[in-house]
mmCIF entry with sequence, helices, sheets and N, C-alpha, C, O atoms, coordinates in Angstrom:
data_MODEL
# 
_entry.id   MODEL 
# 
_entity.id                         1 
_entity.type                       polymer 
_entity.pdbx_number_of_molecules   1 
# 
_entity_poly.entity_id                      1 
_entity_poly.type                           'polypeptide(L)' 
_entity_poly.nstd_linkage                   no 
_entity_poly.nstd_monomer                   no 
_entity_poly.pdbx_seq_one_letter_code       MTGISRSRLYELIKSGELEIAKDGATTLILVSSLRAAIERRRPA 
_entity_poly.pdbx_seq_one_letter_code_can   MTGISRSRLYELIKSGELEIAKDGATTLILVSSLRAAIERRRPA 
_entity_poly.pdbx_strand_id                 A 
# 
loop_
_entity_poly_seq.entity_id 
_entity_poly_seq.num 
_entity_poly_seq.mon_id 
_entity_poly_seq.hetero 
1 1  MET n 
1 2  THR n 
1 3  GLY n 
1 4  ILE n 
1 5  SER n 
1 6  ARG n 
1 7  SER n 
1 8  ARG n 
1 9  LEU n 
1 10 TYR n 
1 11 GLU n 
1 12 LEU n 
1 13 ILE n 
1 14 LYS n 
1 15 SER n 
1 16 GLY n 
1 17 GLU n 
1 18 LEU n 
1 19 GLU n 
1 20 ILE n 
1 21 ALA n 
1 22 LYS n 
1 23 ASP n 
1 24 GLY n 
1 25 ALA n 
1 26 THR n 
1 27 THR n 
1 28 LEU n 
1 29 ILE n 
1 30 LEU n 
1 31 VAL n 
1 32 SER n 
1 33 SER n 
1 34 LEU n 
1 35 ARG n 
1 36 ALA n 
1 37 ALA n 
1 38 ILE n 
1 39 GLU n 
1 40 ARG n 
1 41 ARG n 
1 42 ARG n 
1 43 PRO n 
1 44 ALA n 
# 
_struct_asym.id          A 
_struct_asym.entity_id   1 
# 
loop_
_struct_conf.conf_type_id 
_struct_conf.id 
_struct_conf.pdbx_PDB_helix_id 
_struct_conf.beg_label_comp_id 
_struct_conf.beg_label_asym_id 
_struct_conf.beg_label_seq_id 
_struct_conf.pdbx_beg_PDB_ins_code 
_struct_conf.end_label_comp_id 
_struct_conf.end_label_asym_id 
_struct_conf.end_label_seq_id 
_struct_conf.pdbx_end_PDB_ins_code 
_struct_conf.beg_auth_comp_id 
_struct_conf.beg_auth_asym_id 
_struct_conf.beg_auth_seq_id 
_struct_conf.end_auth_comp_id 
_struct_conf.end_auth_asym_id 
_struct_conf.end_auth_seq_id 
_struct_conf.pdbx_PDB_helix_class 
_struct_conf.details 
_struct_conf.pdbx_PDB_helix_length 
HELX_P HELX_P1 AA1 ARG A 6  ? SER A 15 ? ARG A 6  SER A 15 1 ? 10 
HELX_P HELX_P2 AA2 VAL A 31 ? ARG A 41 ? VAL A 31 ARG A 41 1 ? 11 
# 
_struct_conf_type.id          HELX_P 
_struct_conf_type.criteria    ? 
_struct_conf_type.reference   ? 
# 
_struct_sheet.id               AA1 
_struct_sheet.type             ? 
_struct_sheet.number_strands   2 
_struct_sheet.details          ? 
# 
_struct_sheet_order.sheet_id     AA1 
_struct_sheet_order.range_id_1   1 
_struct_sheet_order.range_id_2   2 
_struct_sheet_order.offset       ? 
_struct_sheet_order.sense        anti-parallel 
# 
loop_
_struct_sheet_range.sheet_id 
_struct_sheet_range.id 
_struct_sheet_range.beg_label_comp_id 
_struct_sheet_range.beg_label_asym_id 
_struct_sheet_range.beg_label_seq_id 
_struct_sheet_range.pdbx_beg_PDB_ins_code 
_struct_sheet_range.end_label_comp_id 
_struct_sheet_range.end_label_asym_id 
_struct_sheet_range.end_label_seq_id 
_struct_sheet_range.pdbx_end_PDB_ins_code 
_struct_sheet_range.beg_auth_comp_id 
_struct_sheet_range.beg_auth_asym_id 
_struct_sheet_range.beg_auth_seq_id 
_struct_sheet_range.end_auth_comp_id 
_struct_sheet_range.end_auth_asym_id 
_struct_sheet_range.end_auth_seq_id 
AA1 1 ILE A 20 ? ASP A 23 ? ILE A 20 ASP A 23 
AA1 2 THR A 26 ? ILE A 29 ? THR A 26 ILE A 29 
# 
loop_
_atom_site.group_PDB 
_atom_site.id 
_atom_site.type_symbol 
_atom_site.label_atom_id 
_atom_site.label_alt_id 
_atom_site.label_comp_id 
_atom_site.label_asym_id 
_atom_site.label_entity_id 
_atom_site.label_seq_id 
_atom_site.pdbx_PDB_ins_code 
_atom_site.Cartn_x 
_atom_site.Cartn_y 
_atom_site.Cartn_z 
_atom_site.occupancy 
_atom_site.B_iso_or_equiv 
_atom_site.pdbx_formal_charge 
_atom_site.auth_seq_id 
_atom_site.auth_comp_id 
_atom_site.auth_asym_id 
_atom_site.auth_atom_id 
_atom_site.pdbx_PDB_model_num 
ATOM 1   N N  . MET A 1 1  ? 103.566 121.248 10.490 1.00 0.00 ? 1  MET A N  1 
ATOM 2   C CA . MET A 1 1  ? 102.911 120.766 11.629 1.00 0.00 ? 1  MET A CA 1 
ATOM 3   C C  . MET A 1 1  ? 103.880 120.181 12.670 1.00 0.00 ? 1  MET A C  1 
ATOM 4   O O  . MET A 1 1  ? 103.646 120.248 13.877 1.00 0.00 ? 1  MET A O  1 
ATOM 5   N N  . THR A 1 2  ? 104.957 119.616 12.162 1.00 0.00 ? 2  THR A N  1 
ATOM 6   C CA . THR A 1 2  ? 105.919 118.982 13.119 1.00 0.00 ? 2  THR A CA 1 
ATOM 7   C C  . THR A 1 2  ? 107.055 119.887 13.507 1.00 0.00 ? 2  THR A C  1 
ATOM 8   O O  . THR A 1 2  ? 107.716 119.681 14.526 1.00 0.00 ? 2  THR A O  1 
ATOM 9   N N  . GLY A 1 3  ? 107.283 120.916 12.668 1.00 0.00 ? 3  GLY A N  1 
ATOM 10  C CA . GLY A 1 3  ? 108.456 121.735 12.886 1.00 0.00 ? 3  GLY A CA 1 
ATOM 11  C C  . GLY A 1 3  ? 109.728 121.170 12.331 1.00 0.00 ? 3  GLY A C  1 
ATOM 12  O O  . GLY A 1 3  ? 110.807 121.719 12.551 1.00 0.00 ? 3  GLY A O  1 
ATOM 13  N N  . ILE A 1 4  ? 109.612 120.048 11.592 1.00 0.00 ? 4  ILE A N  1 
ATOM 14  C CA . ILE A 1 4  ? 110.771 119.350 10.994 1.00 0.00 ? 4  ILE A CA 1 
ATOM 15  C C  . ILE A 1 4  ? 110.729 119.706 9.521  1.00 0.00 ? 4  ILE A C  1 
ATOM 16  O O  . ILE A 1 4  ? 109.708 119.534 8.855  1.00 0.00 ? 4  ILE A O  1 
ATOM 17  N N  . SER A 1 5  ? 111.853 120.206 9.019  1.00 0.00 ? 5  SER A N  1 
ATOM 18  C CA . SER A 1 5  ? 111.906 120.533 7.597  1.00 0.00 ? 5  SER A CA 1 
ATOM 19  C C  . SER A 1 5  ? 111.926 119.291 6.729  1.00 0.00 ? 5  SER A C  1 
ATOM 20  O O  . SER A 1 5  ? 112.206 118.194 7.211  1.00 0.00 ? 5  SER A O  1 
ATOM 21  N N  . ARG A 1 6  ? 111.624 119.463 5.427  1.00 0.00 ? 6  ARG A N  1 
ATOM 22  C CA . ARG A 1 6  ? 111.605 118.366 4.508  1.00 0.00 ? 6  ARG A CA 1 
ATOM 23  C C  . ARG A 1 6  ? 112.974 117.759 4.428  1.00 0.00 ? 6  ARG A C  1 
ATOM 24  O O  . ARG A 1 6  ? 113.084 116.533 4.417  1.00 0.00 ? 6  ARG A O  1 
ATOM 25  N N  . SER A 1 7  ? 114.051 118.562 4.371  1.00 0.00 ? 7  SER A N  1 
ATOM 26  C CA . SER A 1 7  ? 115.387 118.014 4.280  1.00 0.00 ? 7  SER A CA 1 
ATOM 27  C C  . SER A 1 7  ? 115.783 117.206 5.499  1.00 0.00 ? 7  SER A C  1 
ATOM 28  O O  . SER A 1 7  ? 116.480 116.195 5.412  1.00 0.00 ? 7  SER A O  1 
ATOM 29  N N  . ARG A 1 8  ? 115.308 117.695 6.652  1.00 0.00 ? 8  ARG A N  1 
ATOM 30  C CA . ARG A 1 8  ? 115.587 116.954 7.909  1.00 0.00 ? 8  ARG A CA 1 
ATOM 31  C C  . ARG A 1 8  ? 114.822 115.628 7.954  1.00 0.00 ? 8  ARG A C  1 
ATOM 32  O O  . ARG A 1 8  ? 115.319 114.638 8.490  1.00 0.00 ? 8  ARG A O  1 
ATOM 33  N N  . LEU A 1 9  ? 113.596 115.616 7.381  1.00 0.00 ? 9  LEU A N  1 
ATOM 34  C CA . LEU A 1 9  ? 112.849 114.399 7.296  1.00 0.00 ? 9  LEU A CA 1 
ATOM 35  C C  . LEU A 1 9  ? 113.599 113.374 6.467  1.00 0.00 ? 9  LEU A C  1 
ATOM 36  O O  . LEU A 1 9  ? 113.648 112.194 6.813  1.00 0.00 ? 9  LEU A O  1 
ATOM 37  N N  . TYR A 1 10 ? 114.188 113.841 5.358  1.00 0.00 ? 10 TYR A N  1 
ATOM 38  C CA . TYR A 1 10 ? 114.946 112.984 4.442  1.00 0.00 ? 10 TYR A CA 1 
ATOM 39  C C  . TYR A 1 10 ? 116.156 112.413 5.209  1.00 0.00 ? 10 TYR A C  1 
ATOM 40  O O  . TYR A 1 10 ? 116.473 111.229 5.092  1.00 0.00 ? 10 TYR A O  1 
ATOM 41  N N  . GLU A 1 11 ? 116.812 113.262 5.982  1.00 0.00 ? 11 GLU A N  1 
ATOM 42  C CA . GLU A 1 11 ? 117.928 112.781 6.786  1.00 0.00 ? 11 GLU A CA 1 
ATOM 43  C C  . GLU A 1 11 ? 117.551 111.714 7.792  1.00 0.00 ? 11 GLU A C  1 
ATOM 44  O O  . GLU A 1 11 ? 118.249 110.713 7.951  1.00 0.00 ? 11 GLU A O  1 
ATOM 45  N N  . LEU A 1 12 ? 116.411 111.948 8.484  1.00 0.00 ? 12 LEU A N  1 
ATOM 46  C CA . LEU A 1 12 ? 115.918 110.986 9.491  1.00 0.00 ? 12 LEU A CA 1 
ATOM 47  C C  . LEU A 1 12 ? 115.574 109.661 8.835  1.00 0.00 ? 12 LEU A C  1 
ATOM 48  O O  . LEU A 1 12 ? 115.845 108.604 9.405  1.00 0.00 ? 12 LEU A O  1 
ATOM 49  N N  . ILE A 1 13 ? 114.980 109.695 7.645  1.00 0.00 ? 13 ILE A N  1 
ATOM 50  C CA . ILE A 1 13 ? 114.657 108.473 6.925  1.00 0.00 ? 13 ILE A CA 1 
ATOM 51  C C  . ILE A 1 13 ? 115.943 107.749 6.525  1.00 0.00 ? 13 ILE A C  1 
ATOM 52  O O  . ILE A 1 13 ? 116.065 106.541 6.728  1.00 0.00 ? 13 ILE A O  1 
ATOM 53  N N  . LYS A 1 14 ? 116.892 108.476 5.962  1.00 0.00 ? 14 LYS A N  1 
ATOM 54  C CA . LYS A 1 14 ? 118.143 107.852 5.538  1.00 0.00 ? 14 LYS A CA 1 
ATOM 55  C C  . LYS A 1 14 ? 118.890 107.214 6.718  1.00 0.00 ? 14 LYS A C  1 
ATOM 56  O O  . LYS A 1 14 ? 119.491 106.152 6.556  1.00 0.00 ? 14 LYS A O  1 
ATOM 57  N N  . SER A 1 15 ? 118.860 107.851 7.914  1.00 0.00 ? 15 SER A N  1 
ATOM 58  C CA . SER A 1 15 ? 119.548 107.336 9.045  1.00 0.00 ? 15 SER A CA 1 
ATOM 59  C C  . SER A 1 15 ? 118.825 106.172 9.725  1.00 0.00 ? 15 SER A C  1 
ATOM 60  O O  . SER A 1 15 ? 119.390 105.511 10.597 1.00 0.00 ? 15 SER A O  1 
ATOM 61  N N  . GLY A 1 16 ? 117.609 105.931 9.336  1.00 0.00 ? 16 GLY A N  1 
ATOM 62  C CA . GLY A 1 16 ? 116.793 104.853 9.948  1.00 0.00 ? 16 GLY A CA 1 
ATOM 63  C C  . GLY A 1 16 ? 115.993 105.290 11.188 1.00 0.00 ? 16 GLY A C  1 
ATOM 64  O O  . GLY A 1 16 ? 115.362 104.463 11.847 1.00 0.00 ? 16 GLY A O  1 
ATOM 65  N N  . GLU A 1 17 ? 116.023 106.581 11.495 1.00 0.00 ? 17 GLU A N  1 
ATOM 66  C CA . GLU A 1 17 ? 115.286 107.024 12.680 1.00 0.00 ? 17 GLU A CA 1 
ATOM 67  C C  . GLU A 1 17 ? 113.774 107.072 12.440 1.00 0.00 ? 17 GLU A C  1 
ATOM 68  O O  . GLU A 1 17 ? 112.976 107.023 13.376 1.00 0.00 ? 17 GLU A O  1 
ATOM 69  N N  . LEU A 1 18 ? 113.404 107.168 11.157 1.00 0.00 ? 18 LEU A N  1 
ATOM 70  C CA . LEU A 1 18 ? 112.011 107.156 10.819 1.00 0.00 ? 18 LEU A CA 1 
ATOM 71  C C  . LEU A 1 18 ? 111.717 105.919 9.946  1.00 0.00 ? 18 LEU A C  1 
ATOM 72  O O  . LEU A 1 18 ? 112.448 105.650 8.993  1.00 0.00 ? 18 LEU A O  1 
ATOM 73  N N  . GLU A 1 19 ? 110.662 105.178 10.267 1.00 0.00 ? 19 GLU A N  1 
ATOM 74  C CA . GLU A 1 19 ? 110.249 104.074 9.451  1.00 0.00 ? 19 GLU A CA 1 
ATOM 75  C C  . GLU A 1 19 ? 109.303 104.528 8.373  1.00 0.00 ? 19 GLU A C  1 
ATOM 76  O O  . GLU A 1 19 ? 108.398 105.329 8.607  1.00 0.00 ? 19 GLU A O  1 
ATOM 77  N N  . ILE A 1 20 ? 109.528 103.999 7.175  1.00 0.00 ? 20 ILE A N  1 
ATOM 78  C CA . ILE A 1 20 ? 108.705 104.370 6.029  1.00 0.00 ? 20 ILE A CA 1 
ATOM 79  C C  . ILE A 1 20 ? 108.065 103.136 5.404  1.00 0.00 ? 20 ILE A C  1 
ATOM 80  O O  . ILE A 1 20 ? 108.547 102.017 5.585  1.00 0.00 ? 20 ILE A O  1 
ATOM 81  N N  . ALA A 1 21 ? 107.002 103.342 4.686  1.00 0.00 ? 21 ALA A N  1 
ATOM 82  C CA . ALA A 1 21 ? 106.388 102.304 3.876  1.00 0.00 ? 21 ALA A CA 1 
ATOM 83  C C  . ALA A 1 21 ? 106.261 102.919 2.464  1.00 0.00 ? 21 ALA A C  1 
ATOM 84  O O  . ALA A 1 21 ? 105.854 104.072 2.323  1.00 0.00 ? 21 ALA A O  1 
ATOM 85  N N  . LYS A 1 22 ? 106.601 102.165 1.459  1.00 0.00 ? 22 LYS A N  1 
ATOM 86  C CA . LYS A 1 22 ? 106.488 102.636 0.075  1.00 0.00 ? 22 LYS A CA 1 
ATOM 87  C C  . LYS A 1 22 ? 105.202 102.056 -0.523 1.00 0.00 ? 22 LYS A C  1 
ATOM 88  O O  . LYS A 1 22 ? 104.892 100.879 -0.337 1.00 0.00 ? 22 LYS A O  1 
ATOM 89  N N  . ASP A 1 23 ? 104.459 102.905 -1.245 1.00 0.00 ? 23 ASP A N  1 
ATOM 90  C CA . ASP A 1 23 ? 103.251 102.520 -1.981 1.00 0.00 ? 23 ASP A CA 1 
ATOM 91  C C  . ASP A 1 23 ? 103.498 103.070 -3.388 1.00 0.00 ? 23 ASP A C  1 
ATOM 92  O O  . ASP A 1 23 ? 103.122 104.203 -3.686 1.00 0.00 ? 23 ASP A O  1 
ATOM 93  N N  . GLY A 1 24 ? 104.099 102.305 -4.214 1.00 0.00 ? 24 GLY A N  1 
ATOM 94  C CA . GLY A 1 24 ? 104.480 102.735 -5.556 1.00 0.00 ? 24 GLY A CA 1 
ATOM 95  C C  . GLY A 1 24 ? 105.546 103.855 -5.411 1.00 0.00 ? 24 GLY A C  1 
ATOM 96  O O  . GLY A 1 24 ? 106.593 103.662 -4.793 1.00 0.00 ? 24 GLY A O  1 
ATOM 97  N N  . ALA A 1 25 ? 105.245 104.998 -5.988 1.00 0.00 ? 25 ALA A N  1 
ATOM 98  C CA . ALA A 1 25 ? 106.224 106.114 -5.873 1.00 0.00 ? 25 ALA A CA 1 
ATOM 99  C C  . ALA A 1 25 ? 106.007 106.949 -4.603 1.00 0.00 ? 25 ALA A C  1 
ATOM 100 O O  . ALA A 1 25 ? 106.767 107.880 -4.338 1.00 0.00 ? 25 ALA A O  1 
ATOM 101 N N  . THR A 1 26 ? 104.975 106.620 -3.821 1.00 0.00 ? 26 THR A N  1 
ATOM 102 C CA . THR A 1 26 ? 104.696 107.379 -2.679 1.00 0.00 ? 26 THR A CA 1 
ATOM 103 C C  . THR A 1 26 ? 105.430 106.813 -1.458 1.00 0.00 ? 26 THR A C  1 
ATOM 104 O O  . THR A 1 26 ? 105.460 105.602 -1.239 1.00 0.00 ? 26 THR A O  1 
ATOM 105 N N  . THR A 1 27 ? 106.004 107.695 -0.691 1.00 0.00 ? 27 THR A N  1 
ATOM 106 C CA . THR A 1 27 ? 106.707 107.330 0.559  1.00 0.00 ? 27 THR A CA 1 
ATOM 107 C C  . THR A 1 27 ? 105.802 107.754 1.716  1.00 0.00 ? 27 THR A C  1 
ATOM 108 O O  . THR A 1 27 ? 105.419 108.920 1.818  1.00 0.00 ? 27 THR A O  1 
ATOM 109 N N  . LEU A 1 28 ? 105.461 106.788 2.597  1.00 0.00 ? 28 LEU A N  1 
ATOM 110 C CA . LEU A 1 28 ? 104.627 107.095 3.725  1.00 0.00 ? 28 LEU A CA 1 
ATOM 111 C C  . LEU A 1 28 ? 105.476 106.937 4.988  1.00 0.00 ? 28 LEU A C  1 
ATOM 112 O O  . LEU A 1 28 ? 106.218 105.964 5.122  1.00 0.00 ? 28 LEU A O  1 
ATOM 113 N N  . ILE A 1 29 ? 105.368 107.875 5.896  1.00 0.00 ? 29 ILE A N  1 
ATOM 114 C CA . ILE A 1 29 ? 106.072 107.829 7.163  1.00 0.00 ? 29 ILE A CA 1 
ATOM 115 C C  . ILE A 1 29 ? 105.100 107.289 8.203  1.00 0.00 ? 29 ILE A C  1 
ATOM 116 O O  . ILE A 1 29 ? 103.993 107.805 8.361  1.00 0.00 ? 29 ILE A O  1 
ATOM 117 N N  . LEU A 1 30 ? 105.513 106.272 8.892  1.00 0.00 ? 30 LEU A N  1 
ATOM 118 C CA . LEU A 1 30 ? 104.640 105.662 9.918  1.00 0.00 ? 30 LEU A CA 1 
ATOM 119 C C  . LEU A 1 30 ? 104.451 106.673 11.070 1.00 0.00 ? 30 LEU A C  1 
ATOM 120 O O  . LEU A 1 30 ? 105.414 107.229 11.600 1.00 0.00 ? 30 LEU A O  1 
ATOM 121 N N  . VAL A 1 31 ? 103.213 106.880 11.423 1.00 0.00 ? 31 VAL A N  1 
ATOM 122 C CA . VAL A 1 31 ? 102.840 107.860 12.478 1.00 0.00 ? 31 VAL A CA 1 
ATOM 123 C C  . VAL A 1 31 ? 103.561 107.546 13.779 1.00 0.00 ? 31 VAL A C  1 
ATOM 124 O O  . VAL A 1 31 ? 104.096 108.442 14.431 1.00 0.00 ? 31 VAL A O  1 
ATOM 125 N N  . SER A 1 32 ? 103.573 106.251 14.160 1.00 0.00 ? 32 SER A N  1 
ATOM 126 C CA . SER A 1 32 ? 104.246 105.936 15.422 1.00 0.00 ? 32 SER A CA 1 
ATOM 127 C C  . SER A 1 32 ? 105.720 106.207 15.364 1.00 0.00 ? 32 SER A C  1 
ATOM 128 O O  . SER A 1 32 ? 106.297 106.572 16.388 1.00 0.00 ? 32 SER A O  1 
ATOM 129 N N  . SER A 1 33 ? 106.367 106.053 14.239 1.00 0.00 ? 33 SER A N  1 
ATOM 130 C CA . SER A 1 33 ? 107.757 106.346 14.054 1.00 0.00 ? 33 SER A CA 1 
ATOM 131 C C  . SER A 1 33 ? 108.029 107.859 14.160 1.00 0.00 ? 33 SER A C  1 
ATOM 132 O O  . SER A 1 33 ? 109.007 108.288 14.771 1.00 0.00 ? 33 SER A O  1 
ATOM 133 N N  . LEU A 1 34 ? 107.123 108.659 13.540 1.00 0.00 ? 34 LEU A N  1 
ATOM 134 C CA . LEU A 1 34 ? 107.257 110.103 13.600 1.00 0.00 ? 34 LEU A CA 1 
ATOM 135 C C  . LEU A 1 34 ? 107.074 110.632 15.033 1.00 0.00 ? 34 LEU A C  1 
ATOM 136 O O  . LEU A 1 34 ? 107.842 111.476 15.493 1.00 0.00 ? 34 LEU A O  1 
ATOM 137 N N  . ARG A 1 35 ? 106.073 110.136 15.712 1.00 0.00 ? 35 ARG A N  1 
ATOM 138 C CA . ARG A 1 35 ? 105.811 110.548 17.123 1.00 0.00 ? 35 ARG A CA 1 
ATOM 139 C C  . ARG A 1 35 ? 107.009 110.219 17.982 1.00 0.00 ? 35 ARG A C  1 
ATOM 140 O O  . ARG A 1 35 ? 107.425 111.042 18.798 1.00 0.00 ? 35 ARG A O  1 
ATOM 141 N N  . ALA A 1 36 ? 107.575 109.036 17.820 1.00 0.00 ? 36 ALA A N  1 
ATOM 142 C CA . ALA A 1 36 ? 108.762 108.652 18.631 1.00 0.00 ? 36 ALA A CA 1 
ATOM 143 C C  . ALA A 1 36 ? 109.932 109.530 18.336 1.00 0.00 ? 36 ALA A C  1 
ATOM 144 O O  . ALA A 1 36 ? 110.657 109.902 19.259 1.00 0.00 ? 36 ALA A O  1 
ATOM 145 N N  . ALA A 1 37 ? 110.160 109.885 17.090 1.00 0.00 ? 37 ALA A N  1 
ATOM 146 C CA . ALA A 1 37 ? 111.310 110.767 16.746 1.00 0.00 ? 37 ALA A CA 1 
ATOM 147 C C  . ALA A 1 37 ? 111.098 112.195 17.362 1.00 0.00 ? 37 ALA A C  1 
ATOM 148 O O  . ALA A 1 37 ? 112.047 112.829 17.825 1.00 0.00 ? 37 ALA A O  1 
ATOM 149 N N  . ILE A 1 38 ? 109.882 112.649 17.347 1.00 0.00 ? 38 ILE A N  1 
ATOM 150 C CA . ILE A 1 38 ? 109.588 113.952 17.925 1.00 0.00 ? 38 ILE A CA 1 
ATOM 151 C C  . ILE A 1 38 ? 109.803 113.897 19.435 1.00 0.00 ? 38 ILE A C  1 
ATOM 152 O O  . ILE A 1 38 ? 110.394 114.813 20.006 1.00 0.00 ? 38 ILE A O  1 
ATOM 153 N N  . GLU A 1 39 ? 109.340 112.853 20.077 1.00 0.00 ? 39 GLU A N  1 
ATOM 154 C CA . GLU A 1 39 ? 109.519 112.713 21.544 1.00 0.00 ? 39 GLU A CA 1 
ATOM 155 C C  . GLU A 1 39 ? 111.014 112.660 21.914 1.00 0.00 ? 39 GLU A C  1 
ATOM 156 O O  . GLU A 1 39 ? 111.441 113.281 22.887 1.00 0.00 ? 39 GLU A O  1 
ATOM 157 N N  . ARG A 1 40 ? 111.798 111.912 21.126 1.00 0.00 ? 40 ARG A N  1 
ATOM 158 C CA . ARG A 1 40 ? 113.206 111.797 21.386 1.00 0.00 ? 40 ARG A CA 1 
ATOM 159 C C  . ARG A 1 40 ? 113.953 113.159 21.344 1.00 0.00 ? 40 ARG A C  1 
ATOM 160 O O  . ARG A 1 40 ? 114.937 113.374 22.052 1.00 0.00 ? 40 ARG A O  1 
ATOM 161 N N  . ARG A 1 41 ? 113.444 114.052 20.493 1.00 0.00 ? 41 ARG A N  1 
ATOM 162 C CA . ARG A 1 41 ? 114.065 115.358 20.277 1.00 0.00 ? 41 ARG A CA 1 
ATOM 163 C C  . ARG A 1 41 ? 113.475 116.454 21.144 1.00 0.00 ? 41 ARG A C  1 
ATOM 164 O O  . ARG A 1 41 ? 113.998 117.568 21.162 1.00 0.00 ? 41 ARG A O  1 
ATOM 165 N N  . ARG A 1 42 ? 112.376 116.162 21.877 1.00 0.00 ? 42 ARG A N  1 
ATOM 166 C CA . ARG A 1 42 ? 111.719 117.179 22.741 1.00 0.00 ? 42 ARG A CA 1 
ATOM 167 C C  . ARG A 1 42 ? 112.594 117.450 23.927 1.00 0.00 ? 42 ARG A C  1 
ATOM 168 O O  . ARG A 1 42 ? 113.077 116.524 24.579 1.00 0.00 ? 42 ARG A O  1 
ATOM 169 N N  . PRO A 1 43 ? 112.807 118.750 24.219 1.00 0.00 ? 43 PRO A N  1 
ATOM 170 C CA . PRO A 1 43 ? 113.590 119.080 25.449 1.00 0.00 ? 43 PRO A CA 1 
ATOM 171 C C  . PRO A 1 43 ? 112.868 118.627 26.726 1.00 0.00 ? 43 PRO A C  1 
ATOM 172 O O  . PRO A 1 43 ? 111.638 118.643 26.794 1.00 0.00 ? 43 PRO A O  1 
ATOM 173 N N  . ALA A 1 44 ? 113.627 118.237 27.702 1.00 0.00 ? 44 ALA A N  1 
ATOM 174 C CA . ALA A 1 44 ? 113.008 117.705 28.934 1.00 0.00 ? 44 ALA A CA 1 
ATOM 175 C C  . ALA A 1 44 ? 112.349 118.773 29.754 1.00 0.00 ? 44 ALA A C  1 
ATOM 176 O O  . ALA A 1 44 ? 111.789 118.483 30.811 1.00 0.00 ? 44 ALA A O  1 
# 
C-alpha cells in the first residue's frame, strides 16, 4: 500500500526516520510517522 518494501521499512526504523511502538513481540509503526516519511520522499 505504501510502495515501501519490508527491508526499506526496517532501514527507516533503524535510522530513526520511523517511530515505532512495541507491544510484546509486535512492532507497530505510528501512522503519523509513516505519513511524514512518505511526504518527505514524495517528489515535488
